[in-house]
N, C-alpha and C positions, 0 to 999 in steps of 0.2 A: 381419627383426626391426625394432623401432622404432629401434634404434641403427645400422641399416644392415648388420648381419651377416646372412649367408645360410646356411641349413642345408637338408639334404635328408632327408625322411622318407617312408615308404611312405604311399600314399593311405589316408585313414581314420584316421590317427593322431589321438589326442585332444589337445586343448589342454594338458591336465595332463601328458601324456607329454612333449610338447615342452618345457614349462616345466621339468620335473624334469631333462631332458637338457641344456638349454642355460643355465639360470639357476636352479639349485637354491637359491641364497641368497635369491631373491625369493619363494620358495614361501610363506613365513610370512605375508606381507602381501598376497599376490595372491589375489583371489577370482574373477577372471574375465579376459577378454581381449577385445580388439577385433580382429576378423578382417576385413581390407579395409574398416575403418570401421564394422563392425557388431558390437555388443556381444553376447558369447555366454558360456555357462557354461564352466567348466573341463572338463566332460565332453563338450563338443561335438567332433565329428570335423572334421578339415581334409581336404577332398577334393582340392584342387588347389593351384596356386601362390597364396600368400597373404602379405599384409603383416600381421604380428602385433605387437600392443602389449599389454603386461600392464596390468590394471586393479587398482590397489592399493586396499585397504580405506580408506586415508586420503585417496584422491582424491575429487573431487566425483562422478565416475561410480561409484566404489566405494561411497560412502556411499548413493547412490541405490539401488544394487543391494541393499545391506544392509537399507535401510529397506523396500524392496519385499518382501524375504524376511521381514522382521519382521511385515509385514501378513499374510502367509500363516501364519506361526507363530501369530499372534493368532487367526486364523480357525480353525486347527487346535485351539487351546485351547478356543475357543467351541464347536466341534462336539463335543469330548470332554465338556464340561460340560453343554451344552444340545443333545442330539441332536434333529434335525429343524430346526435353524436353516437358513435359506435365505440364500445369499450373493450379493451384487450385485458391487461392484467394491472393490478394495483397493489403491490406488496409493501410491507414495512421494510425499511432498510436502516442502517445505523444512523441514529439521530433523527430519522424522518420517514418519508414515504414518497412514492410517486405513483402516477397512473398513466398508462399508455392509452391514448385516445385518438380516434379519427374524427375530428370535429367537422361540421358542415362548411366551415370557413377557416382559413389560417388564423392561428392565435399569435398574438404579440405580447411583449412584456406588459403592455398597457392593460391587457385583459386580466392580469393576475390580481390587482386590487379589487376588481369587480367580482371575480370568482371568490376571493377571500371574504368580501362583504356578504355575499350570498351564503357562504359557509357559516358565518357568524349568525346570520338570520335563522338558518336551519338548526344550528346548535341551540339557539334560544328557544326553539319550539319543543325541545325535549322529545324528539322523535325516537321511538324505540327501535332497536335492531331486532327484527322478528325473523326467526329461522323456520324454514320448512324443508322437507326432504321428499324426493320422488325418485322412481327408477330412472336410469340413464336415458332410455328411449323417450320417456315422457319429458325429461329435462331438455332433450334436443328439440322436441316439438315446441316447448315453451320458449327457448331462446330464439328459435327460428321465428316464432310469432312476434317476439320483441325486436326483430330485425337486428340481431347482434351476431354477425357472422363469425367474429373471432371466438366468441363463446361456443358457437356451434362446432367450430373446428376443434377446440379443446375437448369437448365432450365426445366427439366422434373419434378423436385420437385415443381417449380412454376406452371407449366402447370397443374399438378394434384392437385393443391390447398393444397398440404401437408403443406404449410407454415402456414395454419390456426391452425394446431395442433403442430407445431414444437416448440422445447424448445427455450428459450430466446437466447442462443448462436447461434443456427442454424438460427433463425430469423434474427439476426444481419448479419450473413454471407450472407444470401440470399439478404438482402436489400443492401449490399455493391455491389452486382453484378447486380441485376435487381430490379426494383420497383415491389414488390409482388402484388400490386393492379393493375398494368398495364397489358395490353394484348400485349404490344410491348417489344421487347428486343433491347438494344442499344449496339453498338460496337464502339471501337475506334481503328483507324489505325495510327500507328506511324512508318513510314518507311515501313519495311517488316513485322512488328509485328501487329497482329490483336488480340484484346482482348475484351471479353464480359465484359461490365462495364456500370454502370448507370451514371458515371461521377459525377461532371464536372471535366475538366482538364485545365491546363494552355494552352496558345495559341500554344506554340511549345517548343521543347526540349532545346532551348538556354536559356530559363528561369531557367532551373534546372542546376545551376552552382556550388553551394556550398554544397557538400554532401560527405559522406564517408560510405563505407560498414564496419560494425563493427564485426559481428560474425555469426556463423551458429548454428542451433539447429535442433533437430528433432521435428516433429509435426504430430500427427495422423490426417488423413483426417477427418474433421468435429469433431475433438476432441474425436473420438471413437477408443479405443485401439484395436478393432477388425478390423479396417480398415487399409489401407496402411500407412506406415510411410513415410512422405514427408520430404524434406529438406527445412527448413525455413531460408532464407537469410535476415538478419537484416541490416538496414542502417539508417543513420540520414541525414537530409537535413534542411538547413536554408536559409534565405533570403540574408544574408551577410556573408562574410568571417570571420568577427569579431565574429559574433554570433556562427558560426561553431567552431572556435578556442576556444571560451569560453566554449562551450559545451564539446569539446574534453578534455579540462583541467578538467572539472567536472567529466568526465568519468574516467580519470586517477586517480583523487582524490578519486572517489568512489571505484576503485579497491584497492587503498591503505587502505581504511577504511573498506573493505569487512569483515563483522563479521565472515564469515567462515574461511578466512585466518587468521585473528587475533585470532580466537578461538583456532586454532592449535598452532600458534606461542606463544601465552600467556598461553597456557595450561589451557583453560577455560572449554571446552566441546568437545564432539565428538559424531558422529553418525556412526553406524556400520551396514553393510548389514547383518551380522550374527544375529544381534538383531532385525533389521527391520528398513526400511526407515521411517523417521519422528519420531523416538523414540530416545530421547536424553540421553546421559550419561553426568552428571555434574561432572567435575573434581574438586579436592579440592579447587582450586582458584576460579573457576566459582561458585561452591556451596557456598563459603563464601560470594561472592558478592550477590548471590541470597538471602542468609540469611539476609544480611544487608537490602536489598530491602524489604523482607518480614517483618523484625522486624519493620522497619519504617511504613510499611503499617498497621500492626496490632496496633501499638502505636497510629497512627493518626486516625484510625477508632474508637478506644476506646475513644479518646479525642473528637471525633465528634459525639458521641452518637449512635454508631452502636454496636450491639451485635454480637460477633464472634460465629460462629457455624461450625460444621463438619457434613458432610453427607456421606453416603456409595458411593462406586464406582460402584455398580450395583443396579438395581431395577427390580422388577417383571414387566412382560409384561403389566399387567393391569394398572400400573402407566403410562407407555408410551402410552397406548391406550387412557387413559383419557386426557393426555396432548396433544394428536394429533401427537406426534412424529412418531409413527408407520405408520400413514397415510401419513404424509407430509415430513418426514425426514429420512425414513428408509434406503435410499441408502447411507447415510453417517454414519450409525450406524454399529457397528460390529455385526456379526451374533448371532442369538439366542443361549442361553445356557440353557439346560434342566437339572434341579436338583430336585429330589424328586417329580416329577410330575408337577413342575411349570417351566414356561419359564422366563428367566432373560436376561437382556441386560446390557452391561456396559454403563455408562451414557455418552451421548453427551452434556448434559446440567445439570446445578444444579437447575434450576428454580423449577421443580416439588417438589423436596425435601424441598425447602424453603417454598413452599405453604403448604406442609404437616406439617411443623413445625408451621406455623401460625395457622393451623387448629387443632393443638394438644390441644388447650384450647380455651375457649370462651373469646373474647376480647371486652372490653368496649371502647366506643369512647374516654374515658379519658386516655386509655393506648396508643392510637395512637399518633404519628406515631410509627410503629414497623420497625426497620431497622436491617436486617440480613446481615452479611458479611462473606464471606468464600473464602479462597484460595483453590478452589476445582479443583482437577485434573479430566479432562474429556478426552474422546477418540472419535475421529471422523475418519472415513475412507476417507482419501483424496487420489485421484489418484496419482500414482508415478510421473507423469509428472508435477504436480504442487508443489511438495515438494521443499522447498528452505531453507536450513539451519535451523535457528530457526524461520524464518519468516512465514513458512508454515509447520506445523508438524501434526502428528497424535495423539500424546498424549501431552496435555499441561495443564497448571494450570491457570484457569481464576481467576482474582481478582473480584469475583462476589459479587454483593449486590442487595438486593431486599427491596424496601420500600413499606410498606402498610400504607396508610393514608386516611384521610377523604377528600372530595372534597374541603373543606375550607382550608386544609393544603397543597394542591397540589402546589400552586405557591411558597410558602416558601420552600417546600422540594426540588423542582427542582432547585430553585435559590441556595439553600444550596449545592446541589450535584454538580452543575457546578462550584461554587466558590471553593469548596473543591478540585475538580479535578484539576483546574488551579493551586492552591497553591501547591498541591502535586507534580504535574509534574514539576513545576518550581524549586523544591528543587533538581531535578536531572540535572539541567542545561538547561532546555527548557524554552524559554521566548517568543516564537512566535507561535501563534495558528491561525488556520482557523476553522470557525464554519459553520455547515450546518444544517438547519432545514428541515426535510423531512415531508411533509404534507400528507393528506388522499389520497390514491390511488382510482382509479375508483371502484374497488371491495374491500370493507372493511366491517368489522363488527363494531357494536357499534353505539350508537346514535350520530347524527351529532352534537348535542350540546356538548356531551362529547369530541368529536374530537376538536371542536372549543375552548373549555376551555383548553384542554391539549396543543393544539398548541400555544395558547396565553400564557400559562405558560412558554413554552420553549422560546418564544420571550422575555418575561419579564426577564427571567433568563439571556439570552444573553445580553440584554440591561444593566441589573444590573451589569454584569461582565465587561462591556465596550467592548464587543466583536463585531467586524463587522462580519456579517453572511450572507450567501446566502440561499435563499429559494429553496429547491428541491421540486418543485410542483409535487404532486402525488408520491413522492419517499418513503413515509412511508410504513411500513409493513401493511398487511391487518388488524392487530390487534392493531395498534396505531401509533401515530407520534413519532418522535425522534429528538434528537440533537446529532450530531457527532462532536467531537473535534479532529482535526489533529494537531500534533506538527510539526513544521518546524525544521529540523536538521541543523547542521553547514553548509551544502551545499545547504540549502534552499528547500530540499525535504520534501514533506508532508507525514506523517505517521499517519494512523488511530490508535487512542488509545481509548479515552473516548467515551462512548455511554450512553445517558440517554434516555430510551425507555419506553413509556407508553404501557400498555398491557390491552386491554379490552376483551381479549380472555380467558386466563387462569383463571381469577377470575370466569368467567361464567362456564367454563368446570369443575372446582373443587368446584363450588358453595361456595366460601368463603364469610363470612360475619363478621360484628362486630355489637355490640348492640349500637344503637344510643341513643340520649337523650330521645327519645320517647319510649324507651324500646323495639323497634322493630328492626329486622335485616336489615342491610344496606350493600350494596356492597362496599368494599374499592377500592380506586384507587391503582393499582399496578404499580410500576416503576422498570424496570431493570436498573442497573447502574454498569458499569465497568469503572475504571479509566485507567488502563494499557492495557486492552484488554486481554492479557495473559502474564504471566511472561516470557515465552520463546521469544515471539515476542518483548516485551518491552526490554528484555536483548539484543537482536540482534540490535535493533534500538539504544540503549544506547551505545553499543560498537562502532557502526558506527559514531554516533554523536560525541563521544569523541576520535575517532580513537584509541580506546583501552587505552587511557591515562585517566583513571577514575579520578574524583576529589579525593583529598586525603582521605576524609571520606569514600569513597566507594572502594578505592584501596585495593586489597587483601593483598598486602605487602606495607606498607607505608614508610618503611625505611629499607635499606639493608646496613649492616656494611661490609666494605671491609678492612680486615687487610693486610698490605703491606708485611707481612711475617708470617710464621706459629707461631713464638714466640709471636705474638701479638693477637693470637686467644683468649686466656683466657681473655684479657682485652676487646676484642670485645664482647665476650659472656657476660661479666659483664655489659657492657653498654646496650646490647640487653635486658638483664633482667630488668634493671632499666627502660628502655623505655616501655617494656611490662607492667610493674607495673603501669605506668601512663596511660595505655590505647592505646599506640602506637603499631601497628602491625609491629614488627621488626624481622629481621632474619640476620644470619651471613653467608657470603659466605666463606665456608671452603674448596673450591676446590683448587687443586694444580695447579693454573693457575697464569699467570702474572697479576699484578694489572691493567694494561691498558685494558686487555681482560675483567676482572671482571667489570670494570667501564662501558665499552661499552655494555656488556651484560645487566647490570642493566638498562642502557638507552633503549636498545631494548625491555626489559621487561616493560618499561614505569613506573618504580618505582618512586614515587614522590621525595624521598630523598635518596642520596647516601652518606654514612658516612664513610670516610676513616680514619683509625687509624694506627699510626706507633709509633716510639719511642718518638717523640716530643709530640704527643697527649696523649700517655699513661702517660708520665711524668707529664703532666699538667692536667690530668683527663679531657681531652677535646676530641673533634672530629672535623675533617675537613668536612664541610658540602657543598655538591653540590646539587642544586635543579634541578628537571627534566627540560630538555631543555638546560643544560650545564651551568647554572648560578652558579658561585662560591660564596658562602656566607661566606667563610673564616672559621677560627678556632673559636670554641666557647665551653663553658662548656655544659655539658649535660643538666643541668637545664635551661640554656639559649635556647637551641634547643627546649626543651619541651615547653617553652613559645612561641617560634616562630611558632611551629606547632599546638599549642592548638586550635586556632580559626578554623583550617582546619579539625578538628576531628568531627565536626557536619555539617550537610548540610546547605548551605547558601540559603535561600529562596529569589529569585529575584522577582521583580514586573513583573507580566505577562502582556504583551501587545499584541494586535492583530497583526498578520503577515501582 
């Protein structure tokens, strides 16, 4: 057992029988078990010596099993309501599940409550999840008879060993349905519904009680836009009603904070089909916020010893051949352009340009480290189906930096980069972080000693910053280990921002060197470093974190003056001018609208301060001050207000703590 106890049972005893014999108190929350590290159903037999650990419905493994079973329950409900539906895949995902289905008629959002009601009906029937296994060829005959062509294709792919050369996404898809290494296929029967699936599942449908279907989406079969478009039904499932309600609240709050909606309402940015998906137009207010971010970025990089550089948007094919992008990344690059007999590509990365900058002169060890930093706009061809507001675009500006250093400088440079990143992100209101260190994968280049030294440098940097971190064993790129920092937003969601990535590949490809103390050439360590990831993505995350209510220093309009009548507009303009002269971004609402409407609109626009002026204020050279959120600060002189707002005109750097 997991606690070290040992028991003897006859061969073939089920997991459930062992549970009821040795730990009946755990029966209520146990929905599966781990047998020698492999997750199984409670009905699975134990044939030999085994290490057994129970899987609680409250554990991450148990929730994944619950959600996978909920996907089957949803499919069973669809089959009952819409006979003839064809089923593709239905995995558990974070917080929920989905199933890709080809229904006999188009589904709409109005179908979701009906499907959900049928799921509850089937849940109440306490239908068991019954597993059976058979050889692959028999399984193909079975799913063919069930008229399930997508399951037939999956089984044929396994049978023909295509999984050995499949892409990563396809491999995951196959492993969800069948163990690619096995010669057997497994099915689960739930009432009248039979599904190809490797499992495991909860004991019966009554375990699936706290769920909700959330939305529909389109999904190409196996992610290929040349294949049929299926209907993806999403849902969420939890172990308790309280957890479900808490998540539903977060979903509603996430909708309220959605940067795409706020981008329209606050007039920050837009994306137009006429221009192209994933290509952003920055409106004046959004552009101003972006400028403030960029200004702070440049200022802080200069203070931290970086040299700012600019590089072209296109480069000759030979550059991308040397870097390896044309071999390994071409599917994400825009097509070749031919000019004057040479081939050019718009850049998907800034790295090769920074390497050429380093190569533009001979460097002594005394000059290192060299730190280049650039807000470099790059272009990558992302499929239309993955584009998402500012979070996934085709043209974006990376806050890119590359550090070239000696082996002796490596630990200090990585520690410096991590600390700099945490301090910079904290100035935008983020104070919770997750860290992940990704180590050497099975296939990698570079000496093992280099990998060990680089990985240890990442650990020391995380320790120095006081970060709790997880090790992603084998998760590094083939060319070097890395540390990723994710910020936690106001809803506790993690967003990838900072990456500090070693690279043992490009220095070799470009043959970059520096002159050491021995007057001989040496290979520098090269570190890729991004703090924000991209300005577009970071801007979207920032909008959602603050729900559009930017801190005062970052707000495009910091104060709006509202005259109670047209005759007070000259005074409002005078006050606005005085505020702008002190560095406050102020504007006057000159619209022919009622005062109440103007105040409500300023609140909707999330302006930090609303300054109302009328006859009393004009006579006293004063303003009536309202702070965002409805707080009335009363009447004060203009100089008093400037003193009040002064501390908010610069970013407040918080102490960063691990999430």
